C-alpha positions as CSV (number, residue, x, y, z in Angstrom):
1,X,23.1,-35.4,-3.9
2,X,23.1,-38.7,-5.4
3,X,27.2,-39.4,-6.1
4,X,27.4,-43.2,-5.7
5,X,27.1,-43.6,-9.7
6,X,28.4,-40.5,-10.9
7,X,31.8,-40.6,-12.7
8,X,34.0,-38.4,-10.8
9,X,37.7,-37.5,-12.2
10,X,40.7,-35.9,-10.3
11,X,41.8,-32.2,-11.5
12,X,45.4,-32.7,-12.5
13,X,47.6,-33.2,-9.9
14,X,45.7,-32.2,-6.9
15,X,43.4,-33.8,-4.4
16,X,40.1,-32.4,-6.0
17,X,37.4,-34.7,-7.9
18,X,35.0,-33.3,-10.1
19,X,31.8,-34.8,-11.6
20,X,32.5,-35.3,-15.2
21,X,29.5,-33.4,-16.2
22,X,29.5,-30.0,-14.7
23,X,26.5,-27.4,-14.9
24,X,27.3,-24.3,-16.8
25,X,25.0,-21.0,-16.1
26,X,26.5,-19.0,-18.8
27,X,22.9,-19.1,-20.8
28,X,19.4,-19.8,-19.6
29,X,19.7,-18.4,-15.7
30,X,19.7,-14.8,-16.4
31,X,17.2,-12.0,-15.7
32,X,15.5,-12.8,-19.0
33,X,15.1,-16.3,-18.3
34,X,12.6,-18.4,-16.6
35,X,13.6,-18.4,-12.8
36,X,11.4,-21.5,-11.7
37,X,12.8,-23.5,-14.8
38,X,16.7,-22.1,-13.5
39,X,15.8,-23.5,-9.9
40,X,14.5,-26.7,-10.9
41,X,17.2,-27.3,-13.3
42,X,19.9,-26.6,-10.4
43,X,18.3,-28.5,-7.9
44,X,17.7,-31.4,-10.5
45,X,21.5,-31.4,-11.4
46,X,22.7,-31.6,-7.7
47,X,20.2,-34.2,-6.8
48,X,21.5,-36.1,-9.4
49,X,25.5,-35.9,-8.3
50,X,26.2,-32.7,-10.3
51,X,28.1,-30.5,-7.9
52,X,30.3,-28.3,-9.6
53,X,28.3,-25.4,-10.9
54,X,30.2,-22.7,-13.4
55,X,29.7,-18.7,-13.3
56,X,31.1,-15.8,-14.3
57,X,30.5,-12.3,-13.6
58,X,29.0,-11.3,-16.5
59,X,26.9,-14.2,-16.8
60,X,23.1,-13.4,-17.6
61,X,21.8,-11.2,-19.4
62,X,21.9,-8.9,-17.8
63,X,25.5,-9.4,-16.6
64,X,25.3,-10.4,-13.0
65,X,22.0,-12.1,-12.9
66,X,23.1,-15.4,-13.3
67,X,25.1,-15.2,-10.1
68,X,22.2,-13.3,-8.5
69,X,19.9,-16.0,-9.2
70,X,22.2,-18.7,-8.4
71,X,22.5,-16.9,-4.9
72,X,18.6,-16.8,-4.4
73,X,18.9,-20.6,-5.2
74,X,21.8,-21.1,-2.9
75,X,20.3,-19.4,-0.1
76,X,17.0,-21.3,-0.1
77,X,17.7,-24.9,-0.9
78,X,21.7,-25.1,-1.2
79,X,23.3,-23.3,1.9
80,X,23.2,-26.6,4.3
81,X,25.3,-28.3,1.5
82,X,28.0,-25.7,0.8
83,X,30.4,-28.2,1.5
84,X,29.2,-30.4,-1.2
85,X,29.5,-28.1,-3.8
86,X,32.6,-27.1,-6.0
87,X,31.7,-23.1,-7.3
88,X,33.4,-21.3,-9.9
89,X,33.5,-17.8,-11.0
90,X,35.4,-15.8,-13.4
91,X,36.4,-12.0,-14.3
92,X,37.9,-10.5,-17.6
93,X,35.2,-9.8,-20.1
94,X,33.3,-6.5,-20.2
95,X,30.9,-6.0,-16.8
96,X,30.6,-2.6,-15.8
97,X,31.3,1.2,-18.1
98,X,34.6,2.7,-17.9
99,X,38.0,1.6,-17.9
100,X,38.3,-0.7,-14.9
101,X,35.0,-3.0,-16.1
102,X,36.8,-4.9,-18.3
103,X,40.5,-7.0,-18.9
104,X,42.6,-8.6,-16.3
105,X,44.4,-6.2,-14.2
106,X,44.2,-6.3,-10.5
107,X,42.0,-3.5,-10.1
108,X,39.1,-5.6,-12.1
109,X,39.6,-8.9,-10.9
110,X,39.7,-7.5,-7.4
111,X,36.7,-5.8,-7.9
112,X,35.2,-8.4,-9.7
113,X,35.4,-11.3,-7.3
114,X,34.0,-8.9,-4.5
115,X,31.0,-8.0,-6.6
116,X,30.6,-11.6,-7.5
117,X,30.8,-12.6,-3.9
118,X,28.1,-10.4,-2.9
119,X,25.8,-11.3,-5.9
120,X,25.9,-14.9,-4.5
121,X,25.9,-14.3,-0.8
122,X,29.1,-17.1,-0.8
123,X,31.7,-16.5,1.6
124,X,34.3,-17.6,-1.3
125,X,34.4,-19.4,-4.5
126,X,36.1,-22.7,-4.9
127,X,38.1,-21.7,-8.1
128,X,38.3,-18.3,-9.4
129,X,39.3,-17.9,-13.1
130,X,40.9,-15.1,-15.3
131,X,38.5,-15.3,-17.8
132,X,40.7,-14.1,-20.3
133,X,44.3,-12.5,-21.3
134,X,43.6,-9.2,-22.0
135,X,46.9,-8.5,-24.6
136,X,47.8,-5.1,-22.4
137,X,48.1,-6.6,-18.9
138,X,51.2,-7.6,-18.2
139,X,50.4,-11.5,-17.0
140,X,52.8,-11.0,-13.4
141,X,49.9,-8.6,-12.5
142,X,47.2,-10.4,-13.4
143,X,48.6,-13.8,-11.9
144,X,49.6,-12.0,-8.8
145,X,45.8,-10.8,-8.2
146,X,44.8,-14.4,-8.5
147,X,47.7,-15.5,-5.8
148,X,46.4,-12.8,-3.4
149,X,42.7,-13.9,-4.0
150,X,43.8,-17.3,-3.0
151,X,45.9,-15.8,0.5
152,X,42.8,-13.6,1.2
153,X,40.4,-16.3,1.5
154,X,38.1,-15.2,-1.2
155,X,39.1,-18.5,-3.5
156,X,40.3,-21.9,-2.6
157,X,42.1,-22.5,-6.0
158,X,42.5,-20.4,-9.3
159,X,42.3,-21.0,-12.5
160,X,42.9,-19.4,-16.4
161,X,40.9,-19.6,-19.2
162,X,41.3,-19.2,-23.0
163,X,45.1,-18.3,-22.5
164,X,47.4,-18.5,-25.5
165,X,49.7,-21.6,-25.4
166,X,53.1,-19.3,-24.4
167,X,51.0,-17.2,-21.7
168,X,49.4,-20.0,-20.5
169,X,52.7,-21.8,-19.7
170,X,54.1,-18.8,-18.1
171,X,50.9,-18.3,-16.0
172,X,51.5,-22.0,-14.8
173,X,55.1,-20.8,-13.6
174,X,54.0,-17.8,-11.9
175,X,51.4,-19.4,-9.9
176,X,53.5,-22.6,-9.3
177,X,56.4,-20.7,-7.9
178,X,54.2,-19.0,-5.5
179,X,52.4,-22.3,-4.2
180,X,49.4,-21.2,-6.0
181,X,49.3,-23.8,-8.5
182,X,46.8,-23.7,-11.4
183,X,43.9,-26.1,-10.5
184,X,42.0,-25.9,-13.9
185,X,42.5,-24.6,-17.5
186,X,39.1,-23.8,-19.2
187,X,38.8,-23.8,-22.8
188,X,36.1,-24.2,-25.8
189,X,36.3,-27.6,-27.0
190,X,34.2,-29.7,-29.1
191,X,33.9,-31.9,-32.1
192,X,34.1,-28.8,-34.3
193,X,36.7,-27.0,-32.4
194,X,39.5,-29.0,-32.0
195,X,42.5,-26.6,-31.7
196,X,43.3,-27.0,-28.3
197,X,44.2,-30.7,-28.7
198,X,47.5,-29.3,-30.3
199,X,49.1,-27.5,-27.5
200,X,46.6,-25.9,-24.8
201,X,45.5,-29.2,-23.7
202,X,49.2,-31.2,-23.6
203,X,50.6,-28.0,-21.5
204,X,47.9,-28.4,-18.8
205,X,48.7,-32.3,-18.7
206,X,52.1,-31.6,-18.3
207,X,51.7,-29.1,-15.5
208,X,49.4,-31.0,-13.5
209,X,46.2,-28.5,-14.4
210,X,43.1,-30.3,-14.8
211,X,41.2,-29.2,-18.0
212,X,37.8,-27.8,-18.1
213,X,35.7,-28.1,-21.5
214,X,33.0,-25.7,-22.2
215,X,30.6,-25.6,-25.3
216,X,30.9,-29.2,-25.6
217,X,27.7,-29.0,-28.1
218,X,29.4,-25.9,-30.1
219,X,26.4,-23.9,-28.6
220,X,23.8,-26.0,-30.0
221,X,25.3,-26.9,-33.5
222,X,26.2,-30.4,-32.4
223,X,22.2,-31.0,-31.7
224,X,19.7,-32.2,-33.9
225,X,18.0,-28.6,-34.0
226,X,20.0,-27.4,-37.5
227,X,19.9,-31.0,-38.9
228,X,17.3,-29.5,-41.0
229,X,19.4,-26.8,-42.6
230,X,17.1,-24.3,-40.8
231,X,17.4,-22.1,-37.6
232,X,14.5,-23.1,-35.7
233,X,12.8,-20.2,-33.5
234,X,14.1,-20.2,-30.0
235,X,17.2,-21.7,-31.1
236,X,20.6,-20.0,-29.8
237,X,21.3,-18.7,-33.1
238,X,17.5,-16.9,-33.4
239,X,17.9,-15.3,-30.0
240,X,19.5,-11.8,-30.1
241,X,21.4,-12.3,-27.0
242,X,22.8,-15.3,-28.3
243,X,26.4,-16.1,-29.1
244,X,25.4,-18.2,-32.2
245,X,25.4,-16.0,-35.4
246,X,23.2,-17.1,-37.9
247,X,25.9,-16.8,-40.3
248,X,28.0,-19.8,-38.4
249,X,25.5,-22.4,-39.5
250,X,26.8,-22.9,-43.0
251,X,26.0,-25.8,-44.9
252,X,29.5,-27.3,-44.5
253,X,28.7,-27.4,-40.8
254,X,25.2,-28.8,-41.2
255,X,26.6,-31.6,-43.5
256,X,29.3,-32.4,-40.9
257,X,26.5,-32.7,-38.1
258,X,24.6,-34.8,-40.2
259,X,27.5,-37.3,-41.0
260,X,28.0,-37.5,-37.2
261,X,24.7,-37.9,-36.7
262,X,24.6,-40.8,-38.4
263,X,27.2,-42.3,-36.3
264,X,25.7,-41.4,-33.3
265,X,22.6,-43.1,-34.2
266,X,24.4,-46.3,-34.8
267,X,25.5,-46.1,-31.3
268,X,22.1,-45.7,-29.8
269,X,22.6,-42.1,-29.1
270,X,21.5,-38.5,-29.8
271,X,24.4,-36.4,-31.6
272,X,24.5,-34.3,-28.3
273,X,25.2,-37.1,-26.6
274,X,27.6,-38.7,-28.5
275,X,29.3,-35.1,-28.7
276,X,29.8,-35.0,-25.0
277,X,30.9,-38.8,-25.1
278,X,33.4,-37.9,-27.4
279,X,34.7,-34.6,-25.5
280,X,35.1,-37.1,-22.4
281,X,36.6,-39.7,-24.0
282,X,40.2,-38.2,-23.2
283,X,41.0,-38.8,-19.5
284,X,43.3,-35.1,-19.3
285,X,39.5,-33.7,-19.6
286,X,38.5,-33.2,-16.0
287,X,35.2,-31.8,-16.8
288,X,32.5,-31.0,-19.4
289,X,30.3,-27.6,-19.0
290,X,27.1,-28.6,-20.0
291,X,24.2,-25.8,-20.6
292,X,20.8,-26.8,-20.7
293,X,17.1,-24.7,-21.2
294,X,15.1,-27.6,-19.4
295,X,15.0,-30.4,-16.8
296,X,14.4,-32.7,-20.0
297,X,17.8,-31.4,-21.9
298,X,19.7,-31.8,-18.7
299,X,18.4,-35.4,-18.4
300,X,19.1,-36.1,-21.8
301,X,22.6,-34.6,-21.3
302,X,22.7,-37.3,-18.4
303,X,22.1,-40.1,-20.3
304,X,25.6,-39.6,-22.1
305,X,27.2,-41.6,-18.8
306,X,25.1,-44.7,-20.2
307,X,27.8,-45.1,-23.1
308,X,31.0,-42.8,-22.7
309,X,33.0,-45.5,-24.6
310,X,34.2,-45.7,-28.2
311,X,35.7,-48.3,-30.6
312,X,39.1,-47.4,-32.4
313,X,36.8,-47.7,-35.5
314,X,34.3,-45.3,-34.5
315,X,37.2,-42.4,-33.4
316,X,38.8,-43.2,-36.8
317,X,35.3,-42.2,-38.6
318,X,35.0,-38.9,-36.3
319,X,38.7,-37.9,-37.1
320,X,37.7,-38.4,-40.9
321,X,34.4,-36.5,-40.4
322,X,35.9,-33.8,-38.0
323,X,39.5,-33.5,-38.6
324,X,42.2,-33.1,-35.9
325,X,44.2,-29.9,-35.8
326,X,47.4,-29.9,-37.9
């Protein structure tokens, strides 16, 4: 792995450094995808300095298959490099039938991490997240499960994802008082989705939690795919298993992206590269999770490292096109 020139950032007030770009396996690494390409992408990422791989128990499709595929690749190629890798997984969304296969109960989290460890073949995760607050499990129950996961040696650290601000604050308090502080908070963040700037991001910074941004390209909207006003075949909006719905590709969104693209071109970047650089402009963001379908797409994302800086005028122009939350 080449980490000599790959920029790293500290995760909050901890001893952990993460690459500013991490590889997410939410899409394109499941059983319906090309395993050979998945293998190439993971090894290419590692060879170029990306040591953080982000999983969840339900990533696929089918659910669980991304962890299985990662495990196959790890066993074959990366096992000797375990101490150079930072591997995360999560649980909380629908995974198996019945009342215990979803949510943030102790029952679900404990069963989920055991299943995830078996699928990947790992002895432990570097970090394990509560993937969401489920609105019916007491937060004390969820946090105690995370605390016990660390104390049992199944994960070195724990984190939370997509918690509303008041419960995010409470989660931090419970974990801090148990001396198992929240290492990372993971939230959706991109030029079209900026709501975390208002409360979630400042809360994490004040608590000393690192912050990981997912969906920095808004599931492909912040690329050149949709600038023509149509939904291309093979894009996420066109795939039945995708989470980007065709009705989200609106004329207003396309117009915003076209205006942002003009600025990106002036900067000598693609729209997607500028979107990644913009997400990293804030030093409170520890890492941004990229998704990719091919090695070539990954190389395009890696090229963002050539130009991460913005002038005040550029940032003001972006704020005018994609305003901050009020």
